[in-house]
SEROLUM-40554 format. One record per residue (C-alpha): residue number from 1; residue in one letter; x, y, z. Coordinates in steps of 0.5 Angstrom, whole numbers, plus 500, padded with zeros to 3 digits. Last residue first. Layout:
REM SEROLUM-40554
NUM  A  X  Y  Z $
...
//
This chain:
REM SEROLUM-40554
318  S  649  427  506 $
317  T  644  433  508 $
316  S  638  429  506 $
315  P  632  434  505 $
314  A  627  434  511 $
313  P  621  429  509 $
312  D  615  433  507 $
311  V  610  436  512 $
310  T  603  439  509 $
309  A  599  444  512 $
308  T  591  444  510 $
307  S  587  450  510 $
306  A  582  454  515 $
305  V  577  459  513 $
304  E  575  465  516 $
303  V  569  470  514 $
302  L  570  477  516 $
301  T  564  482  516 $
300  Y  565  487  511 $
299  N  564  495  511 $
298  T  570  497  514 $
297  A  575  491  515 $
296  A  577  487  522 $
295  G  582  482  524 $
294  G  581  476  529 $
293  S  583  469  527 $
292  C  586  466  521 $
291  T  587  458  521 $
290  N  592  453  518 $
289  A  591  446  521 $
288  D  585  445  517 $
287  P  587  438  514 $
286  Y  594  436  516 $
285  T  598  432  511 $
284  G  604  428  513 $
283  V  611  428  516 $
282  G  612  429  523 $
281  T  611  435  527 $
280  T  617  438  530 $
279  A  618  444  527 $
278  L  610  446  529 $
277  V  604  444  525 $
276  S  598  447  529 $
275  S  599  453  524 $
274  T  597  461  525 $
273  C  594  467  522 $
272  L  593  473  526 $
271  P  587  477  522 $
270  A  590  484  520 $
269  N  586  490  523 $
268  T  583  496  519 $
267  V  582  492  513 $
266  V  579  497  508 $
265  V  584  501  504 $
264  S  590  496  504 $
263  A  586  490  503 $
262  T  583  493  497 $
261  D  576  496  495 $
260  G  574  496  488 $
259  N  566  497  490 $
258  K  566  490  493 $
257  F  572  485  496 $
256  G  570  478  496 $
255  S  576  474  497 $
254  Y  582  475  502 $
253  I  588  471  503 $
252  P  591  471  510 $
251  T  598  469  511 $
250  V  601  462  514 $
249  T  609  461  515 $
248  P  610  453  516 $
247  A  615  451  522 $
246  T  621  447  519 $
245  G  624  441  522 $
244  Y  620  437  517 $
243  D  620  441  511 $
242  S  614  445  509 $
241  V  608  445  505 $
240  T  603  451  507 $
239  P  595  452  505 $
238  S  594  460  506 $
237  A  589  461  511 $
236  T  583  464  508 $
235  V  579  470  510 $
234  T  573  471  506 $
233  L  569  478  506 $
232  P  562  478  507 $
231  A  558  484  506 $
230  P  556  489  512 $
229  D  549  490  512 $
228  V  545  496  509 $
227  T  539  497  513 $
226  L  533  501  511 $
225  A  528  504  516 $
224  Y  521  506  514 $
223  P  517  512  516 $
222  P  510  511  514 $
221  T  508  512  507 $
220  E  505  518  504 $
219  V  499  519  500 $
218  T  498  525  495 $
217  A  492  527  490 $
216  G  495  530  484 $
215  S  489  527  479 $
214  A  494  523  476 $
213  D  496  520  483 $
212  T  502  522  487 $
211  A  505  517  492 $
210  T  510  520  497 $
209  L  516  517  501 $
208  V  518  517  508 $
207  I  525  515  510 $
206  G  525  516  518 $
205  R  531  511  519 $
204  T  537  510  516 $
203  Q  541  504  518 $
202  G  549  502  517 $
201  V  553  500  512 $
200  A  556  504  506 $
199  T  557  504  499 $
198  P  550  501  497 $
197  T  549  499  490 $
196  G  543  502  486 $
195  Q  535  502  487 $
194  V  529  505  490 $
193  Q  524  503  485 $
192  N  517  506  483 $
191  G  520  511  478 $
190  Q  527  511  480 $
189  L  529  513  487 $
188  V  537  513  489 $
187  L  541  508  493 $
186  G  549  509  493 $
185  D  549  512  500 $
184  P  543  511  504 $
183  L  536  514  502 $
182  P  535  521  505 $
181  A  531  522  511 $
180  S  524  525  510 $
179  G  523  532  511 $
178  P  519  533  505 $
177  A  517  527  502 $
176  L  522  523  497 $
175  S  518  522  491 $
174  W  514  517  487 $
173  T  509  518  481 $
172  Y  503  514  481 $
171  P  498  512  475 $
170  G  493  512  477 $
169  D  487  516  480 $
168  G  485  514  487 $
167  G  486  506  489 $
166  V  493  503  490 $
165  A  500  504  491 $
164  A  506  500  490 $
163  L  514  501  492 $
162  T  519  496  489 $
161  W  526  495  493 $
160  Q  532  494  489 $
159  Y  539  493  491 $
158  P  545  491  487 $
157  T  551  488  492 $
156  G  557  493  495 $
155  Y  554  493  502 $
154  T  548  489  503 $
153  G  541  491  503 $
152  N  535  490  508 $
151  P  528  489  505 $
150  P  524  495  505 $
149  S  518  495  510 $
148  T  511  494  506 $
147  S  509  498  500 $
146  L  501  498  499 $
145  V  500  505  500 $
144  G  493  508  499 $
143  L  489  512  495 $
142  A  481  511  496 $
141  T  478  505  492 $
140  F  472  507  488 $
139  S  466  503  486 $
138  T  459  504  483 $
137  P  452  503  485 $
136  D  445  505  481 $
135  P  440  504  486 $
134  T  433  502  484 $
133  S  428  508  486 $
132  H  425  510  493 $
131  W  418  512  495 $
130  D  418  513  503 $
129  G  417  521  501 $
128  L  420  522  495 $
127  V  427  519  494 $
126  S  431  518  488 $
125  E  437  513  489 $
124  V  445  514  489 $
123  S  449  508  491 $
122  Y  457  508  493 $
121  T  461  502  494 $
120  Y  468  503  497 $
119  S  475  500  497 $
118  T  480  502  503 $
117  G  487  504  501 $
116  A  487  510  505 $
115  V  481  511  509 $
114  L  476  516  507 $
113  G  474  522  511 $
112  A  470  526  506 $
111  D  464  525  501 $
110  V  462  531  497 $
109  C  455  530  493 $
108  P  454  532  486 $
107  S  449  533  484 $
106  T  442  537  486 $
105  T  436  535  491 $
104  T  440  533  497 $
103  D  441  527  502 $
102  C  448  526  502 $
101  V  453  521  506 $
100  V  447  516  508 $
99  V  451  510  511 $
98  Q  452  503  511 $
97  T  456  501  517 $
96  P  464  502  517 $
95  G  462  506  513 $
94  P  462  500  508 $
93  D  458  502  504 $
92  R  457  509  502 $
91  V  449  511  500 $
90  V  448  518  496 $
89  E  440  519  497 $
88  F  437  524  492 $
87  T  431  528  493 $
86  Q  424  529  490 $
85  G  420  534  493 $
84  P  417  536  487 $
83  L  418  531  482 $
82  P  425  531  478 $
81  T  425  533  471 $
80  S  427  527  466 $
79  T  433  523  464 $
78  V  437  524  471 $
77  S  445  525  472 $
76  W  450  523  477 $
75  S  456  526  481 $
74  V  459  523  487 $
73  D  465  528  489 $
72  V  471  524  493 $
71  T  475  526  499 $
70  S  481  522  502 $
69  A  487  523  498 $
68  G  483  529  495 $
67  A  477  531  490 $
66  E  477  524  487 $
65  S  471  522  482 $
64  V  466  518  483 $
63  V  461  517  477 $
62  V  454  515  477 $
61  S  451  515  470 $
60  H  444  514  472 $
59  P  439  517  477 $
58  A  432  515  477 $
57  P  426  519  476 $
56  L  420  516  480 $
55  V  415  513  475 $
54  A  409  516  472 $
53  G  402  512  472 $
52  S  398  519  472 $
51  A  395  517  479 $
50  V  402  515  482 $
49  A  407  520  480 $
48  A  404  526  477 $
47  G  398  525  482 $
46  S  402  525  488 $
45  Y  399  530  493 $
44  E  395  535  489 $
43  V  392  530  485 $
42  R  389  526  491 $
41  V  387  532  494 $
40  L  383  534  487 $
39  W  380  527  487 $
38  F  377  527  494 $
37  A  374  534  493 $
36  S  371  532  486 $
35  A  368  525  489 $
34  A  365  529  495 $
33  L  362  534  490 $
32  A  359  528  486 $
31  G  355  526  492 $
30  A  356  529  499 $
29  V  360  534  503 $
28  A  361  535  510 $
27  I  369  535  511 $
26  G  372  531  516 $
25  G  372  525  512 $
24  T  375  528  506 $
23  V  382  530  510 $
22  L  382  523  513 $
21  L  380  520  507 $
20  V  386  523  503 $
19  R  391  521  508 $
18  V  389  514  508 $
17  L  389  514  500 $
16  V  396  517  500 $
15  R  398  512  505 $
14  R  395  506  501 $
13  V  399  509  495 $
12  T  406  509  498 $
11  T  404  502  500 $
10  A  403  500  493 $
9  L  409  503  491 $
8  S  413  499  496 $
7  P  416  501  502 $
6  R  424  502  503 $
5  P  426  502  510 $
4  R  431  508  512 $
3  R  438  507  511 $
2  N  442  510  518 $
1  M  445  517  518 $
//
């Protein structure tokens, strides 16, 4: 419900007096008896709070404690006995608008349906009729996840993805949620990090992680997809030096293997390597004349690099 206006103590007293006059105005009394009737009615209505100069007992030591990922208990204390008819009003902001979540005579107040990761301010004040005490506010952030989608990994390259939570009652413990897809091969969850060295390429969908705070409340991440990309494998055409009249022979030179791989194990289709230098090509140096193309290797993307072909004079036969 919406907040009620807060009239001043003077306004409250005026309303008390108006009510009293209405009562005595309808009674045929005179002299001292009328004065006595007026005073007795006034004391009965709010004598302890107004006529005797007492104050409305205000709440203090407001504590917001987690009762679940989206539920809190709001508790407070008072230093004196509440007045007859006094209640405690607990206000939450935002809500999305400021709302009264409890109007009760005792502590605590239970508030549910909080939005994960949202910060709230709770105010507790005493209420007696239209009289409100000064509110005592405190803040609380609902348990939520700050982590974003994981970065891509690369085969054979150390990987790290840091998880983060907010609110609730830290610190946090992370785990794979029930029903989550497993982490890619080579990766493990340690503390608040997914780390390791990927041992296979591909995309794993449906990875869900759970953050548990010190009070046992939990919140899950949305389903994530983690992609491991192929590693680059450089294939360099071998540089050649040949005599005029002889065609050069070009072979592939590999560099960039990961995880102890070798060409004989991971190269599934050897690249074709050729040279633009022929047996009839004249003496000279020919940059980028030797090239390799095609080919494939498991968990790798081939990167082709050309090389130089050199033609020397043919040896003398005399």
